[in-house]
N, C-alpha and C positions, 0 to 999 in steps of 0.2 A: 594596169599601169605597172609593169614589172618593175615594182616595187619595184614593167615594161615601162620601165622604166621604168615605170614603174613600172614594164615588166615591172613595173609597174613596175620591170625589173629592171634590169640590169641592175638592176637591181640594185639598185639602189644603192646600195652600194655603199652602204654606209660603212664607214670604218668604225672601229671602236668596240671590238669585242674583248678588249684587254681586261685584265683583272681589276678588281675594285680598289686595291691598294690597302694600306694600313691606316687605321683610324688615328687621327691626331688627338692626343690626350687633352681634354679641355682644361685640366689643371695646369698645363704649361702655358696657357694663354692669359695675358693680362686682362683685367676686367673690361678694359675699353678696346680690346683687340677684336677684329672682325670675326675671328674664330669663336670667341666667347659669345658674341652677339648671335651668331648663327646657331650655336649649340644651345642657346637659351630658348630657341623656338621649339615648342613641343612637337615631337615626331621627326625632328631633323637631326641627322648625324653627319658630321664631317669625317669622311673616310681617310682623306689624305690631302696634303699640300704637295704640289709638284712644281718643278721649275716652270716658269711662264715664258722664258726666253725673251722677256721684255721687262726691264726693271720698273716700269711704270705700273705693272700688274702683278697680282698674286693669283695663283691658279689652284683651285680646289676641286676634288671629287667629293660628292655628297650623296646621300639618299634622303628621301622624304616619305614618311609612312602615309599610304593612301588606302582608302577602302577599295576592296575589289569591286564592290557595287555601291556607288554613292547613294543609292536609294535605301541601302541597308548599312548604315555606318557602324552598327553593332556587330556586323558579320566579319568575315575574313578580311585581312589587310595584306598589303605587299609593300615592299620597299622600292620606290621609283628612283632610279639613278639620274643624277644631273651633274653638271659642272658649273663652276663660277669663275669667271675672269673678273677679279675685283680691282677697280682703280680707285674709286672714292665714293663714299656714301652720298655725296651731293651731286654726282654725275648721273645722267639718265641711265636707265637699264634697258637693255635689249634682250627680249625673250626669244631665243632661237629654238623653234620647235622642229626637231629633226624629222619626225614622221617615222623614223626607223630606230636603229640602235644609236647609242651615244658614241661620238668620236671622243676618245679620252685624251687626245692631244690638244693643246691650247691653240686656238685660232679665232681671229676676229672676223665676224661677218661684215659685209659691206656697210650695212647700217650702223654697226658698232663703230666702225672706222670713221664714218661721217659725222657721228654725234660725239665721238670721243668718250664713249660710255663704258659701263660695266656690261657684262654679258652672262646670261643664264642660258645654258644649253640643256635640253631635256630629252631623255630617252622616252620613246612612245610606249605606252602600256602594252604588255604582252610580248614585247621584244626582249629577249633574254639579256640580262637577268631580271628585268623589271616585269616579271610575270607572276601572278598569283599562283600558289600551289596548294591544292590542285587547281588547275585552270578551268573555269567555267567560261567557255567561249562566247556565251551570250552576253558577257560583260564587256566584250570588245566592240564598242560602237563609238560614233563620233561624239555623242553627248557625254559618255563616261570619260573619254579622253579630254574633252574640253573642261570637264569638271576637275580632272587632275590638275590642269594648268591653272584653273581658277583658284583652287586651294593653295597651290604653290605660290602664285602671285600674291595672294592675300597674306600668306605667311611671311613672305620676304619683304612686303611693304612695311613691316615693322622695323626693318633695317634700312631699306631704300625707299624713303618717303619722297619720291621725286617722279619725274615723267617716265612712262614706260612705252617702249616700242616693241612690237612683235614682228618676227620675220621668219622665213623658212623658204626652202627651195623644193619644187616638185611636190611630193606628198607632204613635206614639211610646210610648204606654202599653203597647201590645202588646209592643213591642220590649223594654221594661224587664222585662217578665215573662219573655220568652224568654231574656234574659241571665241572669236568676236561675235559670231551669230548668237551664241548662248549667253555670253557674258560681255556685252559691248562696253561696259564701263571699266573693265579691268585695265584696258590698254588705251593709250592716247593716239596711236597710229599704227598701221600695219603695212609692211612692205612684203608682198607675196611674189616670189620669183617662180616663173615657169610652172604655174599651178594649173593642172587640168580641171575641167568642170564638166563632167559627163552627166548632163542633166537628164537625158533620155537614154538609158543604157542600150536599148535595142536599136538606136538610130546612129549608125557609125559611118555614114557615107562621107562625112567630113575627112576621115582619115584616107579613104580612097582618093578623094580629090587632092588631098595634100601630096600623096606620093606620085600623083600624075603631074604635079606642077612645081614641086620643091626644087630650089636651086635655079641657076641660070643656064645650065647646060643639059639639054635633053639627052645627050649622049651618055652622061653620067647615070641618069636614071635608067636608061636602057641597059647599060653595062651591068648594073647591080641586079636587075631582073634576070638578065641572061645568065649571070653567075649563079643565082639561086636555082634556076632551071637546070643548069648543068650539074650541080651537086646532087639534085634529086634524080637526075638521069643516071648518075653513077652511084645510086643509093646503096647497092650491095657492097661496093668497094668501100664506101664511107662508113657503113655500119660495121663492117669487119674492123676497120681502123679504129672506130669509136669504141668498140668493145675492148680492143687491145689497150687503148688509151685509158679506159676506165679501170681495167684490171691492174695496169701498171701503177695507177695513182690511188687505188683503193676506193674507187667510186662505184656506186650501185644505182639501180634504176627501179626501186620499189614503187615510188610514186607514179611514174609514167609507165612502168611495166617493162619496157624494152628500150634498147638503144635505138631501135628503128624509130620509135615514137619521139624519143629525145632528139634524134637527128632532125626530124621534120620540124620540131619546135624551134631548134637552133637556126635552121635555114629560114624559117619564116621571120625570125628575129633579125636576120642579117641586115636587111634594108632599113628596118626601124633603128637598130643600134647604130648603123653607120651615120644616119642623119642626127641622131640624138647626141652622139659623142664626137663626131668629126666636123671639121669645117669643109667647105666645098673644095678647098685646095687639095684635100685628100682623094678627090676623084681620080687623080692620076695614078693612085696606088691600086685601083680596082683591077684585078687581072682579067684577061679576056676568057671567054668560055672555052677557048682552045688550050688554056693553061694546063699544066700537069696537075695530077691529083694532089701532090705535095703543095703546090702553090695555092690551089683552091683551099685546101685544109688550113694552111697557115693564115690565109686572109680571113676566112670565116672565124677561126679561133681568135685572131687578134681583135676582131670586131665584136663578135657575139659570144665567144668563150664557150667551148665545148663542156666545160665543167659546170656550167650554170644549171642545166636541166638534169643533173644527177641529183640523187637524194641529198648529198652533202651541199650542193649549190643552192638547192631550193629551201632547205630547212631554215636558214635564218630569216626567210621572207614569208614563212607561213602566215604570220599575222597580217601581212599586207594582202596576200591573196584572199585570206578569209574576208577582210574588209572589202576588197574589190568585188567579191562574189555575194556580199550581203548588203552593202550600202553605197560604196564609192562608184561602182560600175567599172567596166574595163573595155577598152577598144577592141573591136574584132573586124579588122579590114577583110575584104573578100578575097584578096590574092587571086583574082580571076586568071592571071597569067600563069598560075601554077595549078589550076584546077585539074588538069589531066594528069598531074604527077603526084598529087596529094593522096594519102591513104586515110587520113584522119581529119575529116572536114570540120569537126567540132573542137579541134585541139587547142585553138587559140582562145582558151577560156580559163579563168582562174580556178575553176573547180578541179581541173586536172592537176594542179600544183600543190595540193594539200593532202595529208593522209586521209584515208577513207573514213575514219571515225569523226574527223572534223568536217569533212565534206558532207556528211549526213546531217550536220547541224546548219548548213548554209541555206538560207531562204532569202531571196533578194527583196529589198524594201524600196520600191521605185519612188516613193514620196520623199525620201530623205534628201537627195540631191536637189530635187525640185524646190524643197523648202529653203535650202541654202541659197540657191540661185535667186529665188524670189526676195529673200532678205537683202542680198547684195544690191539688187536693183530698186528696191523700195525703201529700205531703211539703213543700208550700209553707209558708213561715214569714215573719213580719215583712212581710206584704203588706197594703196598703190600697187598696181599689177604690172609686171614686166615679163615680156616674152621674147624669145629669139625666133626670127621668121623661119628658120630652117629646122626648128624643133618639132618632131611629130606630136609631142604632147601639147603643143600650142594649137593643134587643129581644132580642139574644142576648149576654148579658154573661158575664163570669167569675162563678163561684160558689165560695164556700168549701166545704170538705168536712170530714168527720170527722177527717181526718188533718192539716188545716191548723192551724198553731199561731200564736199571737200575731198574729192578723190581724183586719182590720175590713172591713166592706162597707157602703156608704151609697148612698142614692138621694135626690137633692134634688128635691122636688116643684116642678114647673112650669119647671124649667130645661132647657137644651138641650145642645149639644155643647161644653161649657165646660171650660176648662183651669184654672179657679180656683174650685173648688166648696167647699172647706173653709169659706171665709168665709160661705157661704150656708147652711150646716147650721144646724139648730136649736141653741140655745145649749149644751144638754147634750152633744149629739153633737159640736159644734165643739170644746168643751173636751176631750172624750175623744180626738178625732182629733189635736188639737194636742199634747196631753200625750204621746200614744203616739209621734208623730213625733219629738218632742224627746227622748224617752227613747231611741229607736233612734239618734238622732244624738249622744247623750251630752251634751245641753244640759239642764242642771238647772233653771235659773231662766228663766222666760219673758223673751224679749228684746223681743217686740212683741205686740200684740194686733190681730188683723184686725178691722176695723170696717166694711169696705166702702170706706174712704178710702185712697188711696195714701199710703205713708209714705216713699217715695223716688222720685226721677224714674225709677228702674229698675222700678218696680212699676206696671204698667198694669192696668186693670180690664176687659180685653177678654175677654168670655165665650166667644168663638168659637175653637174649635180648627179650623183650616182643614185640610180633607182631601177628596180626591176622593170623590164620593158613591157610586160604584158598589160 
């Protein structure tokens, strides 16, 4: 899932590697100020207050002290970074689990907009700087991360004693479900966007079927495959160009070993990344196989990004790939139409995208996702899943089961890996989803109506959830 979008990748792509900021002195805050209340929580530090761009909100960067291993609370600790959009202590709180790094710019998720609430956005453990030092990678698993969120929610409920909604897109959506599986009473409802559910890691035929049928124009699918073949046919020319590109930009290939291997990974990603991030209207931009090398390079770079499979591109997503190779699973389409041109048949695997010393610690645990899937279908409640029909990550989605209660599942025709899908549902479904979310949040009367137009500087209409594509 480049973090493939997870690439697991493309990772994902999460913004937010900005600095932590300057701590706000608690002595400057009145006793009844939100800063004083937050700093009164043991283990919590308010790093800075920044402009929110909306006078109805205050925006803070904070950290919360977490055990590296929750089973050993007396052992090492680390500071987990998160942000707070504060509106009012009596409004609902939306817990936005990023699954990756923290975006340090203020922005309201779609559920926050719909319930007119506060928002907590959390950086996932092991994504820098929220990483224990030294890092014991065996502490990076879904239970440990869920327990991070449990402790943070429990701590903040001393300030926000109201209804809580969790949400996230892609890996962040997965993370919100894992939190509910282990701590179902923490949250009153969950809205998971474009969340993959790779229950059986070795069974990936769903992705091959997806790429044979996605979209309404077979010619677009054919053109993308022909372009991938042509780039690999011109491999020598592209590798030389790739090596020059890397040298000019200070990129290296220690993880994958060579520019040749990184080229093949990028070409394999091209079809996936196109459908993950583009709408079908972009099919007209796919150059023919007869295009010049410059045209082919520019298209692949714009879609899949030649910097991604360099050491510098992969490094921020090492935690994702580690999790994909140990618990989450990762899609491995067969790419039969490229079989005669590939040199590295096992390349589309998360083990390639981490340093050797971490790779040696990766042992896949096939029962973990099966447990999550079983819980959703037998005991899950107050869950809402949303997918775009043209998103490769939706080829293996979560499904509701006979034991799932008070939950909804939607697919939006023609959309991609989007984190704001409720507004694009047909009117009847949009009304149903909005009313259900507000009921979970304890919001009786509609505060706003989503119309596709932003209603606050904090509400962007960005359809893409960045995530590594593998």
